[in-house]
Legacy VTK file of the C-alpha trace (Angstrom):
# vtk DataFile Version 3.0
C-alpha trace
ASCII
DATASET POLYDATA
POINTS 491 float
44.676 101.047 177.363
46.564 97.957 176.192
44.551 95.489 174.215
47.009 92.627 173.672
50.672 91.891 173.682
52.508 89.729 171.088
56.218 89.021 171.526
58.190 87.532 168.572
61.828 86.792 168.696
63.162 86.028 165.146
65.958 83.618 165.347
67.866 82.397 168.373
68.572 85.156 170.837
71.858 84.610 172.663
72.573 85.703 176.151
73.340 89.381 176.173
76.320 90.950 178.101
75.979 94.237 179.975
79.315 95.201 178.399
79.081 97.044 175.065
82.462 95.438 174.144
81.081 92.050 174.721
77.927 92.867 172.867
79.925 93.393 169.629
81.144 89.867 169.857
78.311 88.030 171.349
75.020 89.714 170.251
72.632 87.863 167.965
72.628 88.665 164.294
68.812 88.114 164.097
66.572 90.967 164.994
64.637 91.108 168.313
61.093 92.261 167.998
58.578 93.208 170.678
55.133 94.000 169.314
52.223 95.373 171.275
48.802 96.764 170.385
47.292 99.846 172.225
44.503 102.400 172.089
44.798 106.000 172.898
43.320 109.556 172.052
45.658 111.962 170.367
44.835 115.345 169.077
41.262 114.672 169.968
41.130 111.372 167.886
40.673 107.978 169.418
42.670 105.318 167.511
44.327 101.916 167.772
48.025 101.728 167.128
50.733 98.928 167.043
54.034 99.576 168.636
57.136 97.722 167.309
60.309 97.955 169.453
63.064 96.029 167.740
66.235 95.731 165.737
67.001 96.567 162.133
70.116 94.853 160.869
72.552 97.302 159.102
75.064 95.819 156.735
78.558 96.759 155.726
79.824 97.467 152.203
79.900 93.683 151.516
76.337 93.077 152.717
77.333 91.432 155.894
75.546 92.141 159.174
77.431 95.019 160.957
75.005 96.507 163.491
71.718 96.091 165.076
69.893 99.421 165.294
66.986 99.469 167.691
63.957 101.662 167.087
60.385 102.194 168.354
57.651 102.506 165.734
54.143 103.602 166.437
51.775 102.869 163.526
48.118 103.740 163.464
45.790 100.936 162.477
42.839 101.109 160.151
44.395 103.599 157.786
42.854 103.026 154.319
45.485 104.911 152.240
48.972 104.537 153.778
50.441 106.537 150.835
48.805 109.674 152.362
49.841 108.825 155.883
52.998 110.795 156.980
55.973 109.103 158.698
58.006 111.063 161.135
61.617 109.818 161.964
62.769 111.136 165.271
66.081 111.133 166.995
68.079 113.166 169.694
71.582 114.139 169.751
74.714 113.886 171.847
76.317 112.573 169.779
75.775 109.336 171.686
72.280 110.081 172.988
69.288 107.849 172.649
65.877 109.118 171.679
64.508 108.785 175.288
64.197 112.555 175.840
61.862 113.539 173.083
60.172 110.152 173.290
59.099 110.686 176.892
59.055 114.424 176.836
56.374 115.242 174.161
55.923 112.820 171.279
55.439 109.388 172.644
51.932 108.143 173.515
52.870 108.397 177.189
55.084 110.985 178.682
56.626 111.848 182.046
54.315 113.734 184.458
55.957 117.098 185.237
53.587 119.695 186.430
56.355 122.229 187.279
59.181 121.764 185.006
61.514 124.043 186.834
61.058 122.285 190.109
60.764 118.545 189.133
60.498 115.604 191.421
64.020 114.327 191.825
63.506 111.027 193.674
61.194 108.082 192.928
58.513 107.066 192.452
58.167 108.981 189.220
55.035 108.760 187.006
53.870 108.705 183.371
50.586 110.003 181.995
48.688 109.531 178.672
49.967 112.071 176.172
47.164 113.552 173.984
49.656 116.058 172.623
51.394 113.253 170.546
50.925 113.734 166.815
50.157 109.983 166.362
46.664 111.039 165.035
48.230 112.522 161.863
51.574 110.706 161.493
53.253 107.396 162.297
56.267 107.949 164.624
59.625 106.105 164.426
62.142 106.842 167.354
65.656 105.966 166.312
68.547 105.100 168.719
71.881 105.392 166.829
74.426 102.574 167.061
75.982 102.759 170.623
72.900 104.111 172.252
69.721 102.596 173.652
69.800 98.876 172.691
71.627 99.543 169.482
75.121 98.115 168.982
77.592 96.643 166.374
77.347 92.957 165.631
79.210 90.451 163.646
82.292 91.926 162.001
80.978 95.523 162.463
83.229 98.161 163.749
82.320 101.147 165.987
84.366 103.498 163.847
81.989 102.771 160.973
79.192 104.378 162.924
80.722 106.947 165.334
81.306 109.908 163.045
79.257 112.686 161.423
79.233 111.126 157.981
79.201 107.555 159.061
76.222 108.027 161.423
74.148 109.793 158.723
74.795 106.858 156.303
73.715 104.414 158.936
70.572 106.484 159.670
69.878 106.663 155.880
70.282 102.839 155.690
67.758 102.416 158.466
65.188 104.786 156.890
65.443 102.912 153.549
65.040 99.522 155.323
62.050 100.851 157.431
60.196 102.166 154.296
60.887 98.906 152.441
59.755 96.645 155.230
56.575 98.703 156.035
55.605 99.372 152.324
55.757 103.191 152.876
57.974 104.434 150.092
55.242 106.713 148.809
54.360 108.128 152.147
55.128 111.856 152.971
58.313 111.676 155.104
59.544 113.961 157.869
62.629 113.973 160.013
62.918 115.602 163.418
66.357 116.071 165.009
67.161 117.620 168.424
70.551 119.140 169.513
73.286 117.252 167.625
70.440 115.543 165.886
70.105 118.723 163.943
73.392 118.090 162.461
72.418 114.410 161.816
69.255 115.757 160.115
71.151 118.012 157.720
73.721 115.447 156.784
71.088 112.635 156.520
69.093 114.686 153.962
72.171 114.641 151.815
72.668 110.895 152.430
69.102 110.056 151.615
69.433 111.933 148.272
72.580 110.028 147.430
74.683 110.489 144.299
78.470 110.175 143.509
79.390 112.480 146.383
76.420 111.573 148.671
77.443 108.057 149.618
78.009 106.526 146.180
74.515 105.182 145.507
71.059 106.744 144.892
68.479 106.021 147.596
66.438 108.864 146.118
64.511 109.574 149.284
63.067 112.997 149.372
61.765 114.656 152.585
58.583 116.641 152.901
59.934 118.457 155.863
62.726 118.670 158.472
62.261 119.761 162.094
65.194 121.165 164.020
65.084 121.566 167.841
68.057 123.088 169.595
69.894 123.891 166.498
73.650 122.834 166.215
74.803 123.225 162.658
78.265 124.861 163.375
79.858 127.594 161.404
79.373 130.267 164.140
82.453 132.344 164.764
83.407 133.413 168.270
81.982 136.929 168.117
78.738 135.727 166.548
78.369 133.189 169.260
78.713 135.816 171.960
76.264 138.081 170.271
73.736 135.395 169.606
73.973 134.241 173.265
73.075 137.640 174.593
69.235 137.476 174.149
69.165 134.064 175.907
71.048 135.522 178.895
68.562 138.448 178.911
65.599 136.097 178.748
66.959 134.199 181.811
67.585 137.459 183.717
63.982 138.377 182.898
62.620 135.093 184.116
64.532 135.356 187.494
63.549 139.031 188.011
67.032 140.346 187.858
66.415 143.365 185.572
64.104 146.371 185.461
61.382 145.521 183.056
60.170 149.148 182.626
56.719 148.214 181.504
58.032 146.299 178.517
56.527 143.003 177.318
58.891 140.026 177.140
58.821 140.005 173.300
59.537 143.825 173.132
62.395 143.421 175.529
63.928 140.613 173.516
63.516 142.602 170.355
65.321 145.448 171.929
68.237 143.081 173.096
68.505 141.519 169.675
68.798 144.911 167.932
71.544 145.879 170.485
73.385 142.619 169.898
73.422 143.022 166.171
74.304 146.665 166.331
76.290 148.445 169.013
77.356 145.332 170.745
78.572 143.710 167.507
80.569 146.805 166.621
82.207 146.917 170.107
83.298 143.230 169.916
84.696 143.869 166.455
86.599 146.937 167.629
88.200 144.889 170.540
91.046 146.866 172.284
90.450 149.792 169.828
87.213 150.583 171.564
87.377 153.930 173.261
87.005 153.865 177.067
83.814 155.907 177.233
82.231 153.551 174.774
83.489 150.463 176.632
81.875 151.708 179.784
78.518 152.550 178.003
78.379 149.014 176.532
79.198 147.407 179.754
76.266 149.480 181.417
73.925 148.306 178.711
74.996 144.693 179.064
74.446 144.810 182.804
70.946 146.293 182.312
70.166 143.331 180.000
71.668 140.545 181.846
71.268 141.337 185.534
75.134 141.186 185.956
77.051 144.077 187.360
78.967 146.397 184.936
82.284 145.607 186.785
81.748 141.813 186.133
81.127 142.468 182.425
84.224 144.675 182.214
86.356 142.034 184.009
85.269 139.564 181.302
86.097 142.050 178.455
82.462 142.507 177.454
82.311 138.827 176.519
80.122 136.857 179.038
79.954 133.121 178.448
77.228 130.785 179.403
79.463 129.364 182.138
80.336 132.803 183.586
76.639 133.688 183.542
75.351 130.512 184.953
77.489 130.947 188.112
77.064 134.637 188.604
73.477 135.640 187.880
72.035 134.297 191.279
75.400 134.226 193.125
73.910 136.485 195.879
71.325 133.726 196.496
73.930 130.993 196.470
72.420 129.449 193.362
73.645 128.414 189.936
71.283 128.350 186.987
71.107 125.604 184.363
72.813 125.834 180.923
70.480 123.324 179.387
67.492 125.128 180.826
68.221 128.352 182.788
64.862 128.222 184.686
66.357 125.466 186.886
68.592 126.365 189.857
70.707 124.444 192.305
72.783 125.514 195.228
76.258 126.545 194.196
77.831 124.850 197.226
78.764 121.087 196.820
78.728 121.027 193.090
81.030 118.273 191.670
81.592 120.350 188.538
80.261 117.782 186.107
78.991 119.624 183.103
75.890 117.341 182.733
75.361 115.581 185.975
75.827 118.742 187.986
73.971 121.081 185.446
70.858 122.285 187.527
68.569 121.161 184.669
70.098 117.954 183.430
70.922 116.899 186.901
67.426 117.231 188.176
65.204 116.181 185.348
67.278 113.129 184.031
66.437 110.640 186.805
62.674 110.954 186.266
63.001 110.604 182.448
65.221 107.538 182.745
63.278 105.786 185.521
59.896 106.195 183.724
61.262 105.135 180.332
62.699 101.957 181.788
59.405 101.217 183.394
57.491 102.064 180.270
59.629 99.630 178.262
58.641 96.666 180.383
55.020 97.447 181.496
53.737 98.928 178.266
55.982 97.628 175.453
56.747 94.196 176.879
60.470 94.858 176.174
62.315 92.308 178.444
66.072 92.532 177.837
68.854 92.034 180.258
70.862 94.554 178.310
70.949 97.993 179.853
69.265 100.770 177.846
72.225 103.237 177.179
70.733 106.805 177.606
73.832 108.664 176.776
77.202 107.050 175.973
79.678 109.850 176.828
82.718 107.709 176.889
81.942 104.969 174.464
80.474 107.140 171.714
80.766 110.871 172.227
84.449 111.043 173.197
85.302 108.806 170.125
83.326 110.703 167.579
84.776 111.415 164.191
83.921 115.127 163.630
85.712 115.309 160.221
87.078 118.738 159.972
86.125 119.671 163.537
83.211 120.393 165.802
82.813 123.862 164.305
82.395 122.724 160.717
79.229 124.179 159.214
76.488 121.736 158.029
74.075 124.444 156.941
75.121 124.198 153.432
74.111 120.531 153.374
70.675 121.594 154.564
70.424 124.258 151.964
71.450 121.826 149.242
68.784 119.382 150.362
66.208 122.116 150.076
67.424 123.068 146.680
67.201 119.550 145.464
63.547 119.226 146.803
61.622 122.403 146.155
58.748 121.009 148.027
60.686 120.514 151.364
59.937 122.784 154.251
61.868 123.422 157.443
60.724 124.118 160.988
63.235 125.527 163.528
62.315 125.437 167.232
64.221 126.783 170.211
63.797 127.473 173.817
64.285 130.912 175.190
66.125 129.540 178.259
68.554 127.477 176.381
72.113 128.510 176.954
73.674 125.573 175.038
72.043 126.233 171.670
70.688 129.696 172.025
67.545 130.694 170.034
69.191 133.707 168.307
72.001 131.465 167.236
69.578 129.135 165.517
68.309 131.950 163.458
71.968 133.041 162.703
72.893 129.591 161.504
69.938 129.335 159.221
70.270 132.916 157.814
73.905 132.220 156.903
72.999 129.262 154.711
71.493 129.460 151.210
68.305 127.873 152.541
65.148 129.549 151.018
63.703 131.388 153.958
60.280 131.553 152.524
60.100 127.702 153.320
61.445 128.114 156.888
59.259 128.576 159.923
61.001 129.755 163.229
59.312 128.907 166.450
60.542 129.931 169.981
59.172 128.510 173.285
59.233 129.401 176.942
61.585 126.378 177.705
65.137 125.317 177.508
67.315 122.930 175.493
64.294 120.603 175.409
62.167 123.300 173.949
58.936 121.289 174.736
59.573 120.931 178.604
56.651 122.364 180.519
52.919 122.141 179.794
52.662 125.451 177.890
55.755 124.854 175.775
54.703 121.243 175.083
51.167 122.329 173.899
52.653 125.123 171.677
55.350 122.849 170.176
52.796 120.041 169.557
50.391 122.344 167.825
53.203 123.896 165.654
54.390 120.446 164.662
50.801 119.320 163.929
50.305 122.383 161.670
53.643 121.866 159.989
52.952 118.327 159.035
49.308 119.091 157.946
50.473 121.747 155.489
LINES 1 492
491 0 1 2 3 4 5 6 7 8 9 10 11 12 13 14 15 16 17 18 19 20 21 22 23 24 25 26 27 28 29 30 31 32 33 34 35 36 37 38 39 40 41 42 43 44 45 46 47 48 49 50 51 52 53 54 55 56 57 58 59 60 61 62 63 64 65 66 67 68 69 70 71 72 73 74 75 76 77 78 79 80 81 82 83 84 85 86 87 88 89 90 91 92 93 94 95 96 97 98 99 100 101 102 103 104 105 106 107 108 109 110 111 112 113 114 115 116 117 118 119 120 121 122 123 124 125 126 127 128 129 130 131 132 133 134 135 136 137 138 139 140 141 142 143 144 145 146 147 148 149 150 151 152 153 154 155 156 157 158 159 160 161 162 163 164 165 166 167 168 169 170 171 172 173 174 175 176 177 178 179 180 181 182 183 184 185 186 187 188 189 190 191 192 193 194 195 196 197 198 199 200 201 202 203 204 205 206 207 208 209 210 211 212 213 214 215 216 217 218 219 220 221 222 223 224 225 226 227 228 229 230 231 232 233 234 235 236 237 238 239 240 241 242 243 244 245 246 247 248 249 250 251 252 253 254 255 256 257 258 259 260 261 262 263 264 265 266 267 268 269 270 271 272 273 274 275 276 277 278 279 280 281 282 283 284 285 286 287 288 289 290 291 292 293 294 295 296 297 298 299 300 301 302 303 304 305 306 307 308 309 310 311 312 313 314 315 316 317 318 319 320 321 322 323 324 325 326 327 328 329 330 331 332 333 334 335 336 337 338 339 340 341 342 343 344 345 346 347 348 349 350 351 352 353 354 355 356 357 358 359 360 361 362 363 364 365 366 367 368 369 370 371 372 373 374 375 376 377 378 379 380 381 382 383 384 385 386 387 388 389 390 391 392 393 394 395 396 397 398 399 400 401 402 403 404 405 406 407 408 409 410 411 412 413 414 415 416 417 418 419 420 421 422 423 424 425 426 427 428 429 430 431 432 433 434 435 436 437 438 439 440 441 442 443 444 445 446 447 448 449 450 451 452 453 454 455 456 457 458 459 460 461 462 463 464 465 466 467 468 469 470 471 472 473 474 475 476 477 478 479 480 481 482 483 484 485 486 487 488 489 490
C-alpha cells in the first residue's frame, strides 16, 4: 500500500526529446528525482520502504557531466544499523538492456502476474501482483539501467563511445556504485552485485573496476564485494566443441520437458547426469576425432544423441553430430508445426508465419515481452510517480548493442577477471544460477566457464532452476531462486 508520494525535481528540467540523439544535446544536467514511500511484506516481514527513481550524474575525466544514469533504489526504513544492512546492485544484460526483466520478474516489490509461464497472456490488460519473494526484507535493492537504456543517456559533452563497451560500461557502473554509496552513507554496508546474461560479464569486469589500481582504471575506489550473483552466465572463452558439448544437456532437458524421449523410469536429475557424462566422455571424443571417427562409432554416437534429444539419427548425422540451438529449436516439434524458444524452450509458437527475427519471433521473448513492458510502464506512473515524456528504452539493439566495443571480441574470456576479484577478496562468494531450458546460455556451459577459471570453487554455489534464460520465470523457479538468494546474502 502506498503511504505518500513526494516528487522533487532538482534544477530546471528541460523538455525531453523522444530521440536519443536529441537527448544528448538537450537533456538537463541536473538529476531528476522521484521519491515515494510504501509498505509491503517480504520474506514474511512487514516493513516500510522508500523508493527513489532518479538520475546519478556521471562525469568524464575532467569532472564535467557526461551522462545521467537512471536507477531505482528501494531502501528499508527504520533500520538502526545501516552498516549491517546489505545493498544489492542489480542489472540485466544485452548489452543494451534495461533492468526491467529482473525488476518485474522476481526482485521488485511488485512483479508481473504469470500463473503459467509457458503460456502467458500476450495481449492486454496485463496485471501486477505484490511480490513477497523480494529480498527487500534483508537487503536494500538498487536496479541499474546502463547508459542508453531505460531513462539513462549521455548529457553535456558526453559521448556514447565512452559508455558503449565492455571496459567503458564497467567503469561507468563502478562510478555509479561509488556515487550511490557516498550519497546514501553506505560505504561500510555489505555489498552484493547481481548480473544477468551480459550482465554477468559486466559483473566480472565491474569487480575489477571497483578494486581499481594502475591497471584497473587508474585510481583506487577500493570497493570490495561480499558476493556476486550470476544468472544466465556469459563470460566467454568457450571453444566451438565445448559449446556444442555443454549445450547438449539443455537440449536433452527440453526434449524431456516436451515428452520427446523415452524416460525409462529415470528421474530428471538422473537423466541429466547421464547426459552430462556422455557429453564429457564419448561425445567429446567424437567431436575431437572429427572426420577420423570410424563410421560404426559415428552411427552409435548419432543414435545416442537421438535418444537424448528427441531428434532423428538421420538429422543428427546430416548436421555432422553438431546440433546447434537454432537447428534444435526448429526441428524438435516440427511434426507438430511448432518452434521452441531459445530463451526458454518451454515456450512454443507455430512455425508458419515466423518473421525470422531472433528476438521478436523467438517463442519465449516474443510472448512474454509485451506483458513485462506494459506492466512496468504502468508501474512507473501508478506506483513510483515517474512522469516523463521520454520513452523508457527496454532494449536498445541498434543504438547500443550494435555499436558495442567488445575489445578483443565477443568470445574473449572474462572469467579470469572474476577469479582475480575473488583472489583479492578472500571473503567474496559467488552464486551461479541457470535455467535448464535456456538454450542461449546453457546451464552446463555456465559450469564449464567457472570451472575453467582460477576461481576458488569452495566459495562458489551452483544453482539450476526449471526455467529458461530468466531462470526465475515461473512460480516454482521464482520461489527456489528467491530462497537461494536470501540464503546466499544471509551467509
